[in-house]
N, C-alpha and C positions, 0 to 999 in steps of 0.2 A: 367702350361706349359709353357715353352718360346718357342715362333717361331724365328728361325733367319734365315735370308738369307747370303749366302758367295757368295761373286765373288772370281773366282781364273782364273789364264790360264792353269792350269793342274790340273787334279785329278786322281788318279789311279784308276781303271783299263782302264779308256779311252783314256787317253794320259798321257804320264808321259818322262819327259826331266831330271827332277832333284828329290830333295828332297821335295819342295812343292807338287806335288802330292801325294806323300807318306802318307802328315800330311793332305790335305782336305779330301782322302780319308778313312784316319782313324778317323778324329775328331766326326763326327756324331757321330760314334758308341759308341764313348769313352762319349760322353756328353750324349747320351740316358739316363744311368739309374741316370743323375742329372735331367731327365725331360725339357732337350732342342730337339726338334724339329728342326731339320737343315739341309735345301736344300744348294747346291750350283750350282751357276749359271756359265758355263763355255763357253768361244766364240764355234761359231761352225765352226772348222777346219773341212777340208775334211777328216781326218783321222778320228774326232769324229763322221760326218752325215753318212759316209761310202759310 
C-alpha cells in the first residue's frame, strides 16, 4: 500500500470552480484498486467550513 497526500485548491463535492475539482475528487477512487491510499488537503474556505 502506498500512502499519498495531495494538496489542491478545490475538490468535488466540497468546492468546485473548475475541472481541477473533478480530478481531485475522482483520483483517490481511481487509484485505490492499484493499492494507493490517497488523502487531499484543501484550504479552509468559509464555504467548506460551513
